[in-house]
C-alpha positions as a Markdown table, in Angstrom:
| # | Residue | x | y | z |
|---|---|---|---|---|
| 1 | Unk | -0.4 | -0.2 | -0.3 |
| 2 | Unk | 1.0 | 3.6 | -0.9 |
| 3 | Unk | 2.3 | 5.9 | 1.7 |
| 4 | Unk | 0.5 | 8.5 | 2.1 |
| 5 | Unk | 0.8 | 12.2 | 3.5 |
| 6 | Unk | -2.0 | 13.7 | 5.4 |
| 7 | Unk | -3.7 | 17.0 | 6.6 |
| 8 | Unk | -5.4 | 15.8 | 9.1 |
| 9 | Unk | -8.3 | 18.4 | 9.1 |
| 10 | Unk | -8.9 | 18.2 | 5.6 |
| 11 | Unk | -8.4 | 14.0 | 5.0 |
| 12 | Unk | -11.3 | 12.6 | 7.3 |
| 13 | Unk | -10.9 | 9.5 | 6.2 |
| 14 | Unk | -7.4 | 9.3 | 6.9 |
| 15 | Unk | -7.8 | 10.4 | 10.3 |
| 16 | Unk | -11.3 | 8.8 | 11.2 |
| 17 | Unk | -11.3 | 5.6 | 9.0 |
| 18 | Unk | -14.6 | 3.9 | 8.5 |
| 19 | Unk | -16.5 | 7.0 | 9.4 |
| 20 | Unk | -18.0 | 9.0 | 6.4 |
| 21 | Unk | -16.8 | 12.1 | 5.4 |
| 22 | Unk | -19.4 | 14.7 | 5.8 |
| 23 | Unk | -20.7 | 13.4 | 9.0 |
| 24 | Unk | -17.1 | 14.0 | 10.5 |
| 25 | Unk | -17.0 | 17.5 | 9.1 |
| 26 | Unk | -20.4 | 18.6 | 10.1 |
| 27 | Unk | -19.8 | 18.0 | 13.7 |
| 28 | Unk | -15.9 | 19.6 | 13.0 |
| 29 | Unk | -16.6 | 22.7 | 10.9 |
| 30 | Unk | -20.2 | 23.7 | 11.5 |
| 31 | Unk | -18.7 | 27.0 | 12.6 |
| 32 | Unk | -16.7 | 28.2 | 10.6 |
| 33 | Unk | -19.1 | 27.5 | 8.0 |
| 34 | Unk | -21.8 | 29.6 | 9.9 |
| 35 | Unk | -19.4 | 32.5 | 10.5 |
| 36 | Unk | -17.9 | 32.8 | 6.8 |
| 37 | Unk | -21.6 | 32.3 | 5.7 |
| 38 | Unk | -22.8 | 35.4 | 8.1 |
| 39 | Unk | -19.5 | 37.5 | 6.9 |
| 40 | Unk | -19.9 | 36.6 | 3.2 |
| 41 | Unk | -23.8 | 37.6 | 3.6 |
| 42 | Unk | -23.0 | 41.2 | 5.3 |
| 43 | Unk | -19.9 | 41.8 | 3.2 |
| 44 | Unk | -21.6 | 41.4 | 0.1 |
| 45 | Unk | -25.4 | 41.7 | 0.6 |
| 46 | Unk | -25.3 | 45.0 | -1.9 |
| 47 | Unk | -23.9 | 43.2 | -4.4 |
| 48 | Unk | -26.4 | 40.6 | -5.7 |
| 49 | Unk | -26.1 | 37.5 | -7.4 |
| 50 | Unk | -22.9 | 37.1 | -9.5 |
| 51 | Unk | -23.5 | 37.6 | -13.1 |
| 52 | Unk | -23.4 | 34.8 | -15.7 |
| 53 | Unk | -19.4 | 34.1 | -16.6 |
| 54 | Unk | -19.1 | 36.4 | -19.8 |
| 55 | Unk | -17.0 | 35.0 | -23.0 |
| 56 | Unk | -18.1 | 31.1 | -22.5 |
| 57 | Unk | -20.9 | 30.3 | -25.1 |
| 58 | Unk | -23.4 | 27.4 | -23.3 |
| 59 | Unk | -21.6 | 24.2 | -24.0 |
| 60 | Unk | -23.5 | 20.5 | -23.7 |
| 61 | Unk | -20.7 | 18.3 | -23.4 |
| 62 | Unk | -23.5 | 15.4 | -23.1 |
| 63 | Unk | -24.7 | 16.7 | -26.7 |
| 64 | Unk | -21.1 | 16.9 | -28.1 |
| 65 | Unk | -20.5 | 13.1 | -27.4 |
| 66 | Unk | -19.4 | 13.2 | -24.0 |
| 67 | Unk | -20.0 | 9.8 | -21.8 |
| 68 | Unk | -19.5 | 9.8 | -18.2 |
| 69 | Unk | -20.7 | 6.6 | -16.4 |
| 70 | Unk | -21.3 | 6.1 | -12.6 |
| 71 | Unk | -20.6 | 2.5 | -11.1 |
| 72 | Unk | -20.7 | 0.4 | -8.3 |
| 73 | Unk | -21.9 | 1.4 | -4.9 |
| 74 | Unk | -21.0 | 3.3 | -2.2 |
| 75 | Unk | -22.9 | 6.6 | -3.3 |
| 76 | Unk | -25.7 | 6.9 | -0.6 |
| 77 | Unk | -29.5 | 7.1 | -1.1 |
| 78 | Unk | -28.9 | 8.8 | -4.7 |
| 79 | Unk | -29.8 | 7.6 | -8.1 |
| 80 | Unk | -26.6 | 7.3 | -10.0 |
| 81 | Unk | -28.6 | 9.3 | -12.8 |
| 82 | Unk | -28.4 | 12.5 | -10.4 |
| 83 | Unk | -24.6 | 12.0 | -10.0 |
| 84 | Unk | -24.3 | 11.9 | -13.8 |
| 85 | Unk | -26.1 | 15.4 | -14.2 |
| 86 | Unk | -24.1 | 16.7 | -11.8 |
| 87 | Unk | -21.0 | 15.5 | -13.4 |
| 88 | Unk | -21.9 | 16.9 | -16.5 |
| 89 | Unk | -22.9 | 19.7 | -15.4 |
| 90 | Unk | -19.0 | 20.4 | -14.0 |
| 91 | Unk | -17.9 | 19.3 | -17.5 |
| 92 | Unk | -19.8 | 21.8 | -19.6 |
| 93 | Unk | -18.6 | 24.6 | -17.3 |
| 94 | Unk | -15.1 | 23.5 | -18.1 |
| 95 | Unk | -15.0 | 23.0 | -22.0 |
| 96 | Unk | -15.9 | 24.8 | -24.6 |
| 97 | Unk | -15.1 | 21.8 | -26.8 |
| 98 | Unk | -15.0 | 17.9 | -26.7 |
| 99 | Unk | -11.3 | 17.3 | -27.2 |
| 100 | Unk | -10.4 | 14.2 | -29.5 |
| 101 | Unk | -8.9 | 12.7 | -26.3 |
| 102 | Unk | -12.2 | 12.5 | -24.1 |
| 103 | Unk | -14.2 | 10.5 | -27.4 |
| 104 | Unk | -13.4 | 8.0 | -24.7 |
| 105 | Unk | -16.1 | 7.2 | -21.7 |
| 106 | Unk | -15.3 | 8.1 | -18.3 |
| 107 | Unk | -16.3 | 5.7 | -15.5 |
| 108 | Unk | -16.5 | 7.5 | -11.8 |
| 109 | Unk | -16.4 | 5.1 | -8.9 |
| 110 | Unk | -17.3 | 5.9 | -5.2 |
| 111 | Unk | -13.5 | 5.6 | -2.9 |
| 112 | Unk | -13.4 | 5.9 | 0.7 |
| 113 | Unk | -10.0 | 7.1 | -0.2 |
| 114 | Unk | -8.9 | 10.2 | -1.6 |
| 115 | Unk | -10.3 | 11.6 | -5.0 |
| 116 | Unk | -8.2 | 10.1 | -7.9 |
| 117 | Unk | -7.7 | 10.2 | -11.7 |
| 118 | Unk | -5.7 | 6.9 | -12.3 |
| 119 | Unk | -3.1 | 6.8 | -15.2 |
| 120 | Unk | -4.3 | 3.2 | -15.6 |
| 121 | Unk | -7.4 | 2.9 | -18.1 |
| 122 | Unk | -10.2 | 0.2 | -17.8 |
| 123 | Unk | -10.4 | -2.5 | -20.5 |
| 124 | Unk | -11.8 | -0.6 | -23.0 |
| 125 | Unk | -9.5 | 2.2 | -22.7 |
| 126 | Unk | -11.9 | 3.9 | -20.1 |
| 127 | Unk | -10.5 | 7.3 | -18.3 |
| 128 | Unk | -11.2 | 6.0 | -14.3 |
| 129 | Unk | -11.7 | 8.1 | -11.8 |
| 130 | Unk | -12.3 | 7.8 | -8.3 |
| 131 | Unk | -15.1 | 9.8 | -6.1 |
| 132 | Unk | -14.8 | 10.4 | -2.4 |
| 133 | Unk | -18.3 | 12.3 | -2.4 |
| 134 | Unk | -21.1 | 10.3 | -1.7 |
| 135 | Unk | -25.0 | 10.8 | -0.7 |
| 136 | Unk | -26.2 | 14.2 | -1.6 |
| 137 | Unk | -23.5 | 16.6 | -0.7 |
| 138 | Unk | -23.3 | 18.1 | -4.5 |
| 139 | Unk | -20.8 | 20.8 | -3.3 |
| 140 | Unk | -18.1 | 17.8 | -3.0 |
| 141 | Unk | -19.0 | 15.8 | -6.4 |
| 142 | Unk | -18.5 | 19.5 | -8.2 |
| 143 | Unk | -15.5 | 20.2 | -6.3 |
| 144 | Unk | -13.5 | 16.9 | -6.6 |
| 145 | Unk | -14.8 | 16.2 | -10.2 |
| 146 | Unk | -13.7 | 19.4 | -11.5 |
| 147 | Unk | -10.1 | 18.6 | -10.2 |
| 148 | Unk | -10.2 | 15.2 | -11.8 |
| 149 | Unk | -11.4 | 16.3 | -14.8 |
| 150 | Unk | -9.0 | 18.7 | -15.2 |
| 151 | Unk | -6.4 | 16.5 | -14.9 |
| 152 | Unk | -7.4 | 14.7 | -17.7 |
| 153 | Unk | -8.2 | 17.8 | -19.9 |
| 154 | Unk | -4.1 | 18.6 | -19.2 |
| 155 | Unk | -2.9 | 15.7 | -20.7 |
| 156 | Unk | -1.9 | 14.4 | -16.8 |
| 157 | Unk | -1.1 | 10.7 | -18.5 |
| 158 | Unk | 1.9 | 11.9 | -20.7 |
| 159 | Unk | 5.3 | 11.7 | -20.4 |
| 160 | Unk | 4.9 | 9.1 | -17.5 |
| 161 | Unk | 7.1 | 6.6 | -17.4 |
| 162 | Unk | 9.2 | 4.4 | -15.0 |
| 163 | Unk | 11.0 | 7.1 | -12.7 |
| 164 | Unk | 7.6 | 9.0 | -12.1 |
| 165 | Unk | 9.6 | 12.3 | -11.2 |
| 166 | Unk | 7.4 | 15.5 | -12.8 |
| 167 | Unk | 9.1 | 18.4 | -11.2 |
| 168 | Unk | 6.2 | 20.7 | -12.6 |
| 169 | Unk | 3.3 | 18.6 | -11.5 |
| 170 | Unk | 2.8 | 21.3 | -8.8 |
| 171 | Unk | 1.4 | 23.3 | -11.1 |
| 172 | Unk | -0.9 | 20.8 | -12.8 |
| 173 | Unk | -2.4 | 20.3 | -9.1 |
| 174 | Unk | -2.8 | 24.5 | -9.1 |
| 175 | Unk | -4.7 | 24.7 | -11.9 |
| 176 | Unk | -6.9 | 21.7 | -11.1 |
| 177 | Unk | -7.8 | 23.4 | -7.7 |
| 178 | Unk | -8.4 | 26.7 | -9.9 |
| 179 | Unk | -10.7 | 24.5 | -11.7 |
| 180 | Unk | -12.5 | 23.1 | -8.8 |
| 181 | Unk | -13.0 | 26.5 | -7.7 |
| 182 | Unk | -13.9 | 28.1 | -11.0 |
| 183 | Unk | -16.8 | 25.4 | -11.7 |
| 184 | Unk | -18.4 | 25.7 | -7.7 |
| 185 | Unk | -18.7 | 29.6 | -8.5 |
| 186 | Unk | -20.2 | 29.2 | -11.7 |
| 187 | Unk | -22.3 | 26.3 | -11.5 |
| 188 | Unk | -23.7 | 28.2 | -8.8 |
| 189 | Unk | -24.8 | 30.6 | -11.0 |
| 190 | Unk | -25.7 | 28.2 | -14.0 |
| 191 | Unk | -27.9 | 26.5 | -11.7 |
| 192 | Unk | -29.8 | 29.5 | -10.8 |
| 193 | Unk | -30.8 | 30.6 | -14.0 |
| 194 | Unk | -30.6 | 27.5 | -16.2 |
| 195 | Unk | -31.0 | 24.2 | -13.9 |
| 196 | Unk | -30.7 | 20.8 | -15.5 |
| 197 | Unk | -34.1 | 20.2 | -14.0 |
| 198 | Unk | -35.9 | 22.3 | -11.5 |
| 199 | Unk | -35.1 | 20.4 | -8.4 |
| 200 | Unk | -30.9 | 21.7 | -8.9 |
| 201 | Unk | -32.1 | 25.4 | -8.3 |
| 202 | Unk | -32.2 | 24.4 | -4.6 |
| 203 | Unk | -28.5 | 23.0 | -4.6 |
| 204 | Unk | -26.9 | 26.3 | -6.0 |
| 205 | Unk | -26.5 | 27.7 | -2.2 |
| 206 | Unk | -24.4 | 24.5 | -1.2 |
| 207 | Unk | -21.9 | 25.4 | -4.0 |
| 208 | Unk | -21.9 | 29.0 | -3.4 |
| 209 | Unk | -21.5 | 28.8 | 0.4 |
| 210 | Unk | -18.4 | 26.4 | -0.2 |
| 211 | Unk | -17.4 | 28.1 | -2.7 |
| 212 | Unk | -16.9 | 31.4 | -0.2 |
| 213 | Unk | -15.5 | 29.1 | 2.6 |
| 214 | Unk | -12.7 | 28.1 | 0.3 |
| 215 | Unk | -11.6 | 31.6 | -1.3 |
| 216 | Unk | -11.8 | 32.9 | 2.0 |
| 217 | Unk | -9.7 | 30.2 | 4.0 |
| 218 | Unk | -6.4 | 32.2 | 5.5 |
| 219 | Unk | -3.8 | 30.2 | 4.4 |
| 220 | Unk | -4.7 | 31.0 | 0.5 |
| 221 | Unk | -4.0 | 34.5 | 0.9 |
| 222 | Unk | -0.7 | 35.8 | -0.3 |
| 223 | Unk | 1.3 | 37.7 | 1.9 |
| 224 | Unk | 1.3 | 41.5 | 2.0 |
| 225 | Unk | 3.0 | 43.4 | -0.1 |
| 226 | Unk | 4.5 | 39.6 | -1.9 |
| 227 | Unk | 3.8 | 39.7 | -5.5 |
| 228 | Unk | 2.9 | 36.0 | -6.5 |
| 229 | Unk | 6.1 | 35.6 | -8.4 |
| 230 | Unk | 8.6 | 36.2 | -6.0 |
| 231 | Unk | 6.5 | 34.3 | -3.5 |
| 232 | Unk | 6.8 | 31.7 | -6.0 |
| 233 | Unk | 10.8 | 31.8 | -6.3 |
| 234 | Unk | 11.1 | 31.1 | -2.7 |
| 235 | Unk | 8.2 | 28.2 | -2.6 |
| 236 | Unk | 9.4 | 26.7 | -6.1 |
| 237 | Unk | 11.7 | 24.3 | -4.5 |
| 238 | Unk | 9.4 | 22.9 | -2.1 |
| 239 | Unk | 6.4 | 22.6 | -4.6 |
| 240 | Unk | 9.1 | 20.4 | -7.0 |
| 241 | Unk | 10.0 | 18.2 | -4.6 |
| 242 | Unk | 6.1 | 17.8 | -3.4 |
| 243 | Unk | 3.5 | 18.7 | -5.5 |
| 244 | Unk | 0.8 | 18.0 | -3.4 |
| 245 | Unk | 2.2 | 21.2 | -0.7 |
| 246 | Unk | -1.9 | 21.9 | -1.0 |
| 247 | Unk | -1.9 | 25.0 | 1.0 |
| 248 | Unk | 0.7 | 26.8 | -1.3 |
| 249 | Unk | -1.3 | 25.0 | -4.2 |
| 250 | Unk | -4.2 | 26.7 | -3.1 |
| 251 | Unk | -2.5 | 30.2 | -2.9 |
| 252 | Unk | -1.4 | 30.4 | -6.4 |
| 253 | Unk | -4.6 | 29.3 | -7.4 |
| 254 | Unk | -6.7 | 31.8 | -5.9 |
| 255 | Unk | -4.6 | 34.4 | -7.6 |
| 256 | Unk | -4.9 | 32.4 | -10.9 |
| 257 | Unk | -8.8 | 32.3 | -11.0 |
| 258 | Unk | -9.5 | 35.3 | -12.0 |
| 259 | Unk | -8.0 | 35.0 | -15.1 |
| 260 | Unk | -10.2 | 31.8 | -16.0 |
| 261 | Unk | -13.0 | 33.8 | -14.8 |
| 262 | Unk | -12.5 | 36.6 | -17.0 |
| 263 | Unk | -11.6 | 34.1 | -19.9 |
| 264 | Unk | -13.2 | 31.2 | -19.3 |
| 265 | Unk | -13.7 | 30.4 | -23.2 |
| 266 | Unk | -9.5 | 29.3 | -22.0 |
| 267 | Unk | -10.0 | 26.4 | -20.3 |
| 268 | Unk | -9.2 | 24.7 | -23.4 |
| 269 | Unk | -5.5 | 25.7 | -23.0 |
| 270 | Unk | -5.4 | 23.6 | -20.7 |
| 271 | Unk | -5.1 | 20.4 | -23.6 |
| 272 | Unk | -2.1 | 22.0 | -24.9 |
| 273 | Unk | -0.3 | 21.5 | -21.5 |
| 274 | Unk | 2.5 | 18.6 | -20.8 |
| 275 | Unk | 2.9 | 17.8 | -24.3 |
| 276 | Unk | 6.6 | 18.5 | -24.8 |
| 277 | Unk | 8.7 | 15.7 | -23.7 |
| 278 | Unk | 10.8 | 17.3 | -21.5 |
| 279 | Unk | 8.0 | 18.9 | -19.6 |
| 280 | Unk | 8.7 | 16.2 | -16.7 |
| 281 | Unk | 12.4 | 17.3 | -16.0 |
| 282 | Unk | 12.2 | 21.0 | -17.6 |
| 283 | Unk | 12.4 | 24.4 | -15.0 |
| 284 | Unk | 9.3 | 25.7 | -14.5 |
| 285 | Unk | 9.8 | 28.4 | -17.0 |
| 286 | Unk | 10.9 | 26.1 | -20.1 |
| 287 | Unk | 7.7 | 24.4 | -19.3 |
| 288 | Unk | 5.4 | 27.1 | -19.4 |
| 289 | Unk | 7.2 | 28.3 | -22.4 |
| 290 | Unk | 6.6 | 24.9 | -24.0 |
| 291 | Unk | 2.9 | 25.5 | -23.3 |
| 292 | Unk | 2.7 | 28.9 | -24.9 |
| 293 | Unk | 4.7 | 27.3 | -27.6 |
| 294 | Unk | 2.0 | 24.2 | -28.0 |
| 295 | Unk | -1.1 | 26.8 | -27.8 |
| 296 | Unk | -2.9 | 27.4 | -31.1 |
| 297 | Unk | -2.7 | 31.3 | -31.5 |
| 298 | Unk | -6.6 | 31.6 | -30.0 |
| 299 | Unk | -5.0 | 30.3 | -26.4 |
| 300 | Unk | -1.7 | 32.5 | -26.7 |
| 301 | Unk | -2.5 | 35.6 | -25.7 |
| 302 | Unk | -4.2 | 34.0 | -22.3 |
| 303 | Unk | -1.1 | 32.0 | -21.8 |
| 304 | Unk | 1.3 | 34.4 | -22.4 |
| 305 | Unk | -1.2 | 36.6 | -19.3 |
| 306 | Unk | -0.2 | 33.4 | -16.9 |
| 307 | Unk | 3.4 | 33.6 | -17.8 |
| 308 | Unk | 3.7 | 37.3 | -16.5 |
| 309 | Unk | 1.4 | 37.1 | -13.2 |
| 310 | Unk | 3.6 | 33.6 | -12.6 |
| 311 | Unk | 7.3 | 34.9 | -13.7 |
| 312 | Unk | 7.6 | 38.5 | -13.9 |
| 313 | Unk | 5.5 | 39.6 | -10.7 |
| 314 | Unk | 2.3 | 40.6 | -12.8 |
| 315 | Unk | -0.9 | 41.2 | -10.7 |
| 316 | Unk | -4.2 | 39.6 | -11.6 |
| 317 | Unk | -7.5 | 41.0 | -10.1 |
| 318 | Unk | -8.6 | 39.7 | -7.2 |
| 319 | Unk | -11.7 | 37.4 | -7.5 |
| 320 | Unk | -14.9 | 38.4 | -5.9 |
| 321 | Unk | -16.9 | 36.1 | -4.0 |
| 322 | Unk | -20.2 | 34.9 | -4.0 |
| 323 | Unk | -23.1 | 36.1 | -1.9 |
| 324 | Unk | -24.3 | 33.3 | 0.5 |
| 325 | Unk | -27.4 | 32.7 | -0.5 |
| 326 | Unk | -29.9 | 32.2 | 1.9 |
| 327 | Unk | -32.4 | 29.7 | -0.6 |
| 328 | Unk | -32.8 | 26.3 | 0.0 |
| 329 | Unk | -30.2 | 23.5 | 0.6 |
| 330 | Unk | -28.4 | 22.1 | 3.4 |
| 331 | Unk | -25.4 | 23.8 | 4.7 |
| 332 | Unk | -22.1 | 22.7 | 3.6 |
| 333 | Unk | -20.2 | 20.2 | 5.7 |
| 334 | Unk | -16.5 | 21.4 | 4.7 |
| 335 | Unk | -13.8 | 20.7 | 2.7 |
| 336 | Unk | -13.6 | 17.5 | 0.8 |
| 337 | Unk | -11.4 | 15.3 | -0.3 |
| 338 | Unk | -7.7 | 16.7 | -1.4 |
| 339 | Unk | -6.7 | 14.3 | -3.0 |
| 340 | Unk | -3.6 | 12.7 | -2.4 |
| 341 | Unk | -1.6 | 9.2 | -3.5 |
| 342 | Unk | 1.4 | 8.0 | -5.1 |
| 343 | Unk | 3.2 | 8.0 | -8.1 |
| 344 | Unk | 1.1 | 5.8 | -10.6 |
| 345 | Unk | -1.8 | 8.2 | -10.3 |
| 346 | Unk | -3.0 | 11.9 | -11.2 |
| 347 | Unk | -4.7 | 13.5 | -8.0 |
């Protein structure tokens, strides 16, 4: 069995084996959630709900040929069709087209361990994703599947050989955290305006409250008067050694989020990441330059903006948290699986 490093406060299945994550988290994090919701309500009470994200046309991944199959048990008392509805909704937020590689189905099963996208494929070449979410905690399905789908989009399986060393994997993990934040925020708005069914309108509040809880976590905030590029120079070596330093990943994710919010059509740029044979051991600037070189003209400006923010002390605009909805739906339970694992997996 692979060894795992865990943050006890964020990996409940490690701290309390055999207990459902949502039950444990509800008891432990109820007060912080209430406080976060109250603060968000007071701070943003006069802003109204966020408008739909501009720049991205509505997209139906299912109609374009994406196939998501939820299989197995462990999901609790919810129909697999409902889970698939949520997962397709996640894909719709992150895609502007269907990448050729995703003509292959994605098979999703439940795990009592960390959420994960396996490098190994199914017997028919299917992508295999495991989620920890269960029951009607839809915010956790959204958060976890957005992260794992991002791995698939960013060519996580390229350049993986006998030597699992990938110096720049921390950046892929950071992008996937950004994808989770983006999807939570935008899907909340989508479900209020154009839900896949009337029953999903009431669930938007779960997503919105969970987004606000995450985006406002203290450890995600860049230290005052510390440009991101300077912070990165200090922390890059540690991230190269361990791409799962989640608190550091999440600092960068918070700062990249506004770029994707302003230009959501550029999630497609991830499909040109990790394509250079030397990416696993390139230095970070070379790695980003390869991404820029591989991207088509329609995405080069966006990738160059990311390079500027990361390497030249550029400052992205601040991301605005959403109003905490007072609508129907249970309160969020807390932070779900920050996926961990060994060298043969993308987490």
